[in-house]
C-alpha positions as CSV (number, residue, x, y, z in Angstrom):
1,M,46.1,59.3,-41.7
2,K,48.6,57.2,-40.3
3,Y,49.1,56.6,-36.3
4,R,50.7,54.0,-34.4
5,E,48.4,51.0,-33.1
6,Q,49.5,49.1,-29.8
7,M,47.4,47.2,-27.0
8,S,47.2,47.7,-23.3
9,F,49.2,45.1,-21.5
10,S,51.0,45.3,-17.7
11,I,54.4,44.1,-15.9
12,Y,51.8,42.1,-13.9
13,E,52.0,38.3,-14.1
14,Y,48.2,38.0,-14.4
15,D,48.7,39.4,-17.8
16,L,51.6,37.5,-19.1
17,N,50.4,34.3,-18.1
18,K,47.4,34.7,-20.3
19,F,50.1,34.0,-22.6
20,D,51.3,31.3,-21.5
21,K,54.0,33.1,-19.6
22,S,56.0,34.1,-22.8
23,W,56.8,37.5,-24.3
24,D,57.5,36.0,-27.0
25,N,53.9,34.9,-27.3
26,V,53.1,38.2,-26.7
27,R,55.0,39.5,-29.8
28,S,53.3,37.1,-31.9
29,F,49.6,38.2,-30.5
30,V,50.9,42.0,-31.7
31,Q,52.3,40.8,-35.1
32,R,49.6,38.8,-36.0
33,H,47.2,42.2,-35.8
34,Q,49.5,44.2,-37.1
35,L,49.9,46.2,-34.0
36,D,53.0,48.5,-33.0
37,G,53.5,47.4,-29.8
38,I,52.3,47.3,-26.5
39,E,51.3,50.1,-24.0
40,L,53.0,48.9,-20.9
41,L,51.4,49.9,-17.4
42,V,54.5,50.2,-14.9
43,N,54.6,50.2,-11.1
44,F,56.7,52.0,-9.3
45,E,59.3,49.7,-9.0
46,E,62.1,48.6,-11.3
47,V,61.0,47.5,-14.7
48,P,61.5,43.8,-14.8
49,A,64.8,43.0,-17.0
50,E,62.9,40.0,-19.5
51,I,60.5,42.6,-20.6
52,P,61.6,43.4,-24.1
53,A,62.0,46.7,-24.5
54,D,61.1,47.1,-28.7
55,L,58.1,45.6,-27.7
56,V,57.0,48.4,-25.5
57,S,56.1,51.4,-27.5
58,S,54.9,53.0,-24.4
59,V,53.7,52.8,-20.5
60,H,51.0,53.8,-18.7
61,L,52.6,55.2,-15.5
62,P,50.7,54.2,-11.9
63,S,47.7,56.1,-10.8
64,F,47.3,56.9,-7.0
65,M,44.5,59.2,-7.1
66,G,44.3,60.2,-3.3
67,W,47.1,62.2,-4.2
68,Y,45.4,65.5,-4.0
69,R,44.6,65.7,-0.4
70,L,47.9,65.3,0.7
71,W,48.5,68.1,-1.7
72,E,46.3,70.7,-0.9
73,D,46.3,70.0,2.6
74,E,49.4,69.7,4.7
75,N,47.8,68.3,7.9
76,F,46.4,65.2,6.1
77,R,47.4,61.9,7.2
78,V,46.8,58.7,5.5
79,P,44.3,56.7,6.6
80,E,45.5,54.0,8.6
81,E,43.6,51.3,7.3
82,I,45.6,51.6,4.3
83,P,48.5,49.5,4.0
84,D,52.2,50.5,3.7
85,E,52.7,48.3,0.7
86,S,49.8,49.6,-1.0
87,L,49.9,53.5,0.0
88,K,51.7,54.7,-3.2
89,Y,48.9,53.3,-5.1
90,F,46.1,55.0,-3.1
91,Y,48.1,58.0,-2.3
92,G,51.3,58.4,-4.0
93,G,53.0,58.9,-0.8
94,K,52.5,60.3,2.7
95,S,53.6,63.9,1.6
96,R,53.6,66.3,-1.3
97,N,57.4,66.0,-1.5
98,E,57.3,61.7,-1.2
99,V,54.7,62.4,-4.0
100,V,56.7,64.0,-6.2
101,S,59.8,61.8,-5.5
102,N,58.1,58.7,-6.1
103,F,56.4,59.5,-9.2
104,C,59.9,60.8,-10.3
105,E,61.5,57.7,-9.4
106,A,58.6,55.5,-11.5
107,I,59.2,57.8,-14.7
108,S,63.2,57.4,-14.0
109,Y,62.6,53.3,-13.9
110,A,60.1,53.4,-16.9
111,S,62.8,55.4,-19.0
112,V,65.0,52.4,-19.7
113,L,62.3,51.2,-22.0
114,K,62.4,54.0,-23.8
115,P,59.0,54.7,-24.6
116,A,57.4,57.4,-26.6
117,Y,55.0,59.0,-23.8
118,G,54.1,57.6,-20.4
119,V,50.1,58.2,-19.2
120,F,49.4,60.0,-16.3
121,H,45.7,60.1,-14.7
122,A,44.6,63.4,-14.3
123,A,42.0,62.9,-11.5
124,Y,41.0,62.7,-7.9
125,T,38.7,60.2,-5.8
126,E,39.6,58.0,-2.8
127,I,38.0,54.9,-1.2
128,G,35.8,57.0,0.8
129,T,34.2,58.9,-1.9
130,A,34.2,56.6,-5.0
131,F,30.4,56.2,-4.9
132,K,30.0,60.2,-4.2
133,K,27.7,61.7,-7.2
134,I,29.0,65.1,-5.9
135,Q,32.8,64.9,-5.1
136,P,34.6,67.5,-2.5
137,Y,36.7,69.0,-5.2
138,S,36.0,70.6,-8.3
139,D,37.6,70.0,-12.0
140,K,39.6,73.7,-11.7
141,E,40.8,72.6,-7.9
142,I,42.1,69.0,-9.2
143,L,43.2,70.8,-12.3
144,E,45.1,73.5,-10.6
145,G,47.3,70.8,-8.3
146,T,47.6,68.7,-11.3
147,A,49.5,71.7,-13.3
148,E,51.6,72.2,-9.9
149,F,52.4,68.3,-9.6
150,L,53.6,68.1,-13.0
151,N,55.7,70.8,-13.0
152,E,57.1,70.2,-10.1
153,V,57.9,66.6,-11.0
154,A,59.4,68.1,-14.6
155,S,61.3,70.3,-12.2
156,R,63.3,67.8,-11.1
157,F,64.9,66.0,-14.5
158,P,68.0,67.9,-16.1
159,G,66.7,70.7,-18.1
160,G,63.5,70.7,-16.5
161,E,61.8,68.3,-18.7
162,P,60.9,64.4,-18.4
163,P,62.7,62.3,-20.0
164,F,59.6,61.1,-22.2
165,D,56.4,62.8,-23.0
166,I,53.7,62.9,-20.5
167,Y,50.2,61.9,-22.2
168,I,47.6,63.9,-19.6
169,E,44.6,61.4,-19.7
170,N,40.7,62.2,-19.0
171,L,38.8,60.7,-16.3
172,W,35.3,61.1,-15.4
173,Y,36.3,61.5,-11.9
174,P,37.3,65.5,-10.9
175,G,40.1,66.7,-12.7
176,L,40.6,66.5,-17.0
177,T,37.2,65.2,-18.2
178,F,37.3,67.3,-21.7
179,L,33.6,68.3,-21.0
180,D,34.8,71.7,-20.4
181,S,37.0,73.1,-22.9
182,D,37.9,76.5,-21.0
183,A,38.8,73.9,-17.9
184,A,41.0,72.2,-20.0
185,A,42.6,75.4,-21.5
186,K,43.4,77.1,-18.2
187,F,45.2,74.0,-17.3
188,V,47.2,73.6,-20.1
189,D,48.2,77.1,-19.8
190,K,49.9,76.6,-16.4
191,L,52.3,73.6,-17.5
192,E,55.7,75.0,-17.4
193,F,57.4,72.0,-19.4
194,K,57.6,71.3,-22.9
195,N,57.3,67.4,-22.7
196,W,53.7,67.0,-22.5
197,K,50.8,66.1,-24.4
198,L,47.0,65.1,-23.9
199,L,45.6,62.1,-24.0
200,L,41.8,61.0,-25.0
201,D,40.2,57.7,-23.4
202,T,37.2,57.6,-25.7
203,G,35.3,55.0,-22.7
204,H,36.1,57.6,-19.9
205,L,34.5,60.5,-21.9
206,M,31.6,58.6,-22.3
207,N,31.3,57.8,-18.6
208,A,32.0,61.7,-17.7
209,T,28.6,62.3,-19.8
210,C,26.7,59.9,-17.6
211,S,24.2,59.7,-20.6
212,C,25.6,56.9,-23.3
213,N,23.7,53.9,-23.4
214,D,24.3,52.8,-26.4
215,E,27.1,52.7,-29.1
216,E,25.8,55.0,-31.6
217,E,24.4,57.6,-29.1
218,A,27.9,57.6,-27.4
219,I,29.9,58.0,-30.3
220,D,27.4,60.8,-31.6
221,I,27.9,62.6,-28.0
222,V,31.9,62.1,-28.1
223,L,32.0,63.4,-31.4
224,E,30.1,66.5,-30.4
225,L,32.0,67.1,-27.5
226,L,35.0,66.7,-29.4
227,G,33.8,69.5,-31.6
228,K,33.4,72.2,-28.6
229,L,37.1,71.6,-27.5
230,D,38.8,74.4,-28.6
231,E,41.3,74.1,-31.2
232,N,44.6,74.1,-29.4
233,I,43.2,71.7,-27.1
234,L,42.3,69.7,-29.8
235,E,45.5,69.8,-31.3
236,K,47.4,68.6,-28.3
237,I,45.4,65.3,-27.9
238,A,48.0,62.8,-29.6
239,G,46.6,59.6,-28.2
240,I,43.3,57.5,-27.8
241,H,42.6,54.9,-25.1
242,F,39.9,53.0,-27.4
243,H,36.7,51.3,-26.2
244,L,33.7,51.9,-25.7
245,S,31.6,52.0,-22.5
246,T,27.5,52.9,-22.3
247,S,26.9,52.9,-18.4
248,G,25.2,55.8,-18.3
249,N,21.9,53.8,-16.8
250,Y,23.8,51.7,-14.5
251,Q,25.3,55.3,-13.3
252,N,22.6,57.3,-12.5
253,E,20.7,54.5,-10.8
254,M,24.5,53.9,-8.8
255,E,24.4,54.0,-4.8
256,E,26.9,53.6,-2.2
257,P,26.4,50.2,-0.7
258,E,24.7,49.9,2.3
259,N,27.2,49.9,5.6
260,Y,29.7,50.8,2.9
261,P,31.6,53.2,5.6
262,R,31.8,50.6,8.0
263,M,33.0,47.8,5.7
264,T,36.8,46.7,6.1
265,L,39.4,47.9,3.6
266,E,38.8,45.0,1.8
267,E,35.2,44.9,1.5
268,K,35.5,48.6,0.3
269,Y,38.2,47.6,-2.4
270,S,35.9,44.7,-3.6
271,C,33.4,47.2,-4.0
272,I,35.2,50.1,-5.6
273,Y,36.4,47.0,-8.3
274,E,32.5,46.1,-9.3
275,L,31.8,49.8,-9.4
276,L,34.5,50.8,-11.8
277,K,34.0,47.0,-14.0
278,N,30.0,48.2,-14.4
279,V,31.3,52.2,-14.7
280,D,34.2,51.8,-16.9
281,Q,33.0,48.8,-19.4
282,H,36.2,48.7,-21.8
283,R,34.0,47.2,-24.1
284,P,35.1,46.6,-28.3
285,F,33.3,49.1,-31.0
286,S,31.2,47.3,-33.4
287,S,30.2,50.4,-35.4
288,E,32.5,51.3,-38.2
289,R,31.2,54.8,-36.9
290,C,34.4,54.6,-34.5
291,R,36.4,55.4,-36.8
292,E,35.1,59.0,-37.0
293,I,36.5,59.7,-33.8
294,V,40.3,58.4,-35.0
295,D,39.6,60.6,-37.6
296,F,38.4,63.6,-36.0
297,V,41.3,63.9,-33.2
298,S,43.8,62.7,-36.0
299,P,46.2,60.9,-33.1
300,D,49.6,59.6,-33.3
301,F,48.6,57.1,-31.1
302,V,45.3,54.3,-30.8
303,T,45.7,52.1,-27.9
304,H,42.9,49.2,-28.1
305,E,42.9,49.3,-24.5
306,L,40.4,45.9,-24.2
307,P,41.5,43.4,-21.5
308,G,40.2,40.1,-21.1
309,M,40.3,36.9,-18.9
310,S,42.3,34.9,-21.3
311,A,44.6,35.4,-24.8
312,E,41.5,34.3,-26.4
313,E,39.3,36.7,-25.2
314,I,41.5,39.8,-25.9
315,E,42.5,38.3,-29.4
316,N,38.2,38.2,-30.2
317,R,37.7,41.8,-28.2
318,I,40.8,43.6,-30.2
319,S,39.6,41.8,-33.8
320,R,36.1,42.9,-33.3
321,Q,37.4,46.1,-32.7
322,R,39.6,46.8,-35.4
323,R,37.4,45.4,-38.3
324,A,35.4,48.4,-36.9
325,L,38.0,50.5,-37.4
326,H,39.2,49.6,-40.1
327,F,36.0,48.4,-42.3
């Protein structure tokens, strides 16, 4: 089976600083690990000219998980605690039209890199609901809104198609989780454009079950869930974000911090950062059985989504996972 391997990276300085602020060092790293490029996290701004386009094989478009409130409720107003410079990253904009326009602009900016695809998170949560075990909206509601949103986005490009494929990714918050094959099938049936595929994030699927506590168990659960997907859905999974997350016990025991509603935005964001870090662990696989997941899906792209505090840590994590994958 032939697929392209990538590592996740971003346009932000904190990632490049790990490689001594040198894109040549990033290129050497990619070549040393026999990778085909990077999946580059972009934002709502123009892509810096110094980023080598030939190193970027795909992009991860910016996330704004509170968008659904604006989409379904025209009377909703973004909370005043959200500063203007951060608003796009929480809600995508101040109105339905702004969310669509801002996302279209992000796609247009990213298109200069000529990526094979751009990742979109089909999910919803907000600062106030991040810790809630019962979210205010269902998967069905979020998926219906996501189809409407993506159809509107696509319609604004020439020919009604975005300039590159949109890979729609699963999360563990309401939306696309891959826990319900019927919900996924109904969702994709509502997409009115052609340039889309699905992307499986292995760690996110593990998180969605709230029951993965060790690696072998997690691999078994993922394979079982993938086996329950409709064949048409499975065939549409063209990419994998590949990493391990065994946070089931943590998720089941986790509670919203005391006084959370009365915290400042900065304090809340710090709590959410710790929550996401503990739930979505992004650990490397070590069991050679991890390849069973890749073999089952037969994707076009596998992205090693293994961030680290230094280039050395990233190297150790990617090396470990690639040894397991190619044992």
